[in-house]
Structures are given as C-alpha cells and as structure tokens.
VOTOR-346324 format. One line per 8 residues: their letters; for each residue x, y, z of N, C-alpha, C. Coordinates in pm, 1 decimal. Layout:
BEGIN
A	X,Y,Z,X,Y,Z,X,Y,Z; ...
end
This chain:
BEGIN
MTYEESLK	56.8,-462.1,999.0,161.6,-415.7,910.2,157.9,-263.1,907.4; 274.9,-202.1,918.3,281.0,-56.7,917.4,263.5,-4.4,774.2; 242.3,125.9,765.0,230.5,190.8,634.2,358.4,168.2,554.4; 471.4,186.9,620.1,600.4,173.1,552.4,621.4,30.6,501.0; 583.0,-68.8,580.1,596.1,-208.8,537.6,505.7,-237.9,417.8; 383.1,-187.0,424.3,289.1,-207.2,313.5,341.3,-142.0,186.3; 392.4,-21.0,199.7,444.3,51.4,84.4,566.1,-19.1,24.9; 654.9,-69.2,110.5,774.0,-140.2,62.0,733.0,-266.6,-13.4
QLEDIVRK	637.5,-339.5,40.9,590.5,-460.7,-25.4,526.9,-426.4,-160.4; 451.1,-319.8,-163.7,388.9,-274.8,-288.3,495.3,-235.1,-390.8; 596.4,-163.0,-345.3,705.3,-124.1,-435.2,778.7,-245.8,-490.3; 799.7,-347.1,-406.1,865.5,-470.6,-450.7,782.5,-540.6,-558.7; 652.6,-544.9,-538.7,563.6,-608.3,-636.7,571.9,-534.4,-770.3; 564.7,-401.8,-765.1,569.4,-321.6,-887.7,702.3,-342.2,-960.0; 811.3,-340.1,-884.6,943.7,-358.1,-943.8,953.6,-493.4,-1015.7; 904.1,-598.5,-951.1,909.5,-731.9,-1011.1,815.1,-743.7,-1130.4
MEAGDYSI	701.9,-675.2,-1125.1,609.1,-675.1,-1239.0,675.4,-608.2,-1359.1; 738.1,-494.1,-1334.1,804.0,-421.3,-1442.2,919.4,-500.7,-1502.4; 983.8,-582.1,-1419.0,1096.2,-663.5,-1466.0,1049.5,-792.3,-1533.3; 918.7,-821.0,-1523.2,866.1,-943.2,-1583.8,902.1,-1068.8,-1506.3; 918.6,-1054.3,-1374.9,959.5,-1167.4,-1291.4,847.2,-1262.6,-1253.8; 723.2,-1226.7,-1281.4,610.2,-1310.2,-1241.4,552.0,-1385.0,-1360.2; 509.5,-1508.8,-1331.8,433.5,-1583.9,-1432.0,292.1,-1525.9,-1434.9; 212.8,-1567.9,-1531.3,74.6,-1519.0,-1540.6,-3.3,-1551.4,-1413.1
DELAEKLT	13.9,-1672.4,-1360.7,-56.5,-1710.6,-1238.1,-11.3,-1625.5,-1119.6; 118.3,-1603.5,-1108.2,170.7,-1520.9,-1000.0,124.9,-1376.3,-1016.1; 119.6,-1330.4,-1137.8,80.2,-1192.7,-1165.5,-60.7,-1164.5,-1113.5; -152.3,-1254.6,-1139.3,-289.8,-1237.0,-1091.5,-293.0,-1230.7,-938.7; -216.2,-1317.7,-876.3,-210.1,-1320.5,-730.2,-148.7,-1191.9,-675.6; -41.5,-1146.2,-737.6,27.7,-1025.6,-691.3,-56.0,-900.0,-716.3; -133.5,-898.9,-823.3,-222.4,-784.8,-848.3,-327.7,-773.6,-738.2; -380.6,-886.9,-697.2,-478.8,-888.4,-588.3,-415.0,-837.3,-460.0
LAQQLISQ	-294.6,-885.4,-430.8,-223.5,-841.0,-311.7,-193.6,-691.4,-320.2; -152.7,-644.7,-437.3,-123.5,-502.1,-456.1,-247.7,-417.8,-428.9; -362.8,-462.5,-475.2,-487.6,-389.0,-449.7,-514.9,-380.8,-299.3; -491.5,-489.7,-228.5,-512.5,-490.7,-83.8,-415.5,-395.4,-14.2; -291.0,-396.6,-58.4,-190.3,-307.9,1.0,-223.6,-161.4,-24.9; -269.3,-130.7,-144.3,-309.7,6.5,-176.7,-424.0,50.6,-86.2; -521.4,-36.5,-66.9,-634.0,-4.3,21.9,-586.4,20.7,164.1; -495.6,-63.4,212.0,-441.8,-47.1,347.7,-369.0,86.4,360.5
CKEKLSKS	-287.6,118.8,261.6,-213.0,244.6,265.4,-307.3,364.6,263.7; -408.3,360.9,178.4,-505.6,470.4,172.9,-576.7,486.7,306.5; -615.0,374.8,365.4,-684.9,378.4,493.9,-596.5,438.3,602.6; -470.3,396.9,606.8,-378.7,448.7,708.3,-352.8,598.0,687.6; -338.5,641.1,563.1,-318.0,783.4,535.0,-440.2,864.7,573.9; -556.7,812.8,543.3,-680.4,882.8,578.0,-695.0,895.0,729.6; -664.3,788.8,799.8,-673.6,790.3,945.9,-573.7,890.5,1004.3; -452.9,889.8,952.2,-351.6,985.0,999.1,-393.6,1128.2,971.1
DTEIKKIL	-450.0,1151.5,853.0,-496.2,1284.9,816.0,-603.4,1332.7,913.6; -696.6,1245.7,945.1,-803.5,1279.8,1039.1,-746.6,1313.0,1176.5; -651.1,1232.5,1223.2,-590.5,1256.3,1354.2,-514.1,1389.0,1356.2; -443.5,1419.2,1249.2,-368.7,1545.2,1241.1,-464.3,1664.1,1243.4; -574.2,1653.7,1169.4,-672.6,1762.5,1167.1,-729.8,1785.9,1305.9; -756.7,1678.4,1380.5,-810.2,1691.6,1516.0,-709.6,1761.8,1606.7; -582.7,1725.8,1592.9,-479.5,1787.8,1674.3,-468.0,1936.7,1641.0; -471.2,1969.2,1513.7,-458.5,2109.2,1471.6,-578.7,2192.5,1516.0
EKS	-695.4,2131.3,1519.1,-815.4,2203.3,1563.1,-807.8,2238.3,1710.5; -741.0,2155.4,1789.2,-728.0,2180.0,1932.7,-628.5,2291.7,1962.1; -542.2,2317.8,1867.8,-436.1,2419.1,1890.3,-490.2,2559.5,1881.6
end
C-alpha cells in the first residue's frame, strides 16, 4: 500500500469516527487499523527522508 493510500484510508476512518458511524465493536477494530496505518505512514516518511538526505549529500 502506498503512503497516499494509507493516508486516505486513515482519513476515511477519522471522518467516520467523528461522524459516529462506527459501533463500539467496529470502533475498537478501526482504532487498531488506524494505529497500523499511522505506523506505516511514519515508516514510509522516515525512509523517504533518509533517501532524500542521501541524495542531497551526494550533490
């Protein structure tokens, strides 16, 4: 899953949470998924940051 896909899915979860669209059982499941998506996004951003720094150092 790309960063953009993960972020869109996370945004959808937040929007539905704010609207109260989830039951308590669904909410627990979606919170777990949101945590996983946040971790994935952080990891991808960190990896991109590292790659950019390497490219800039070569310049």
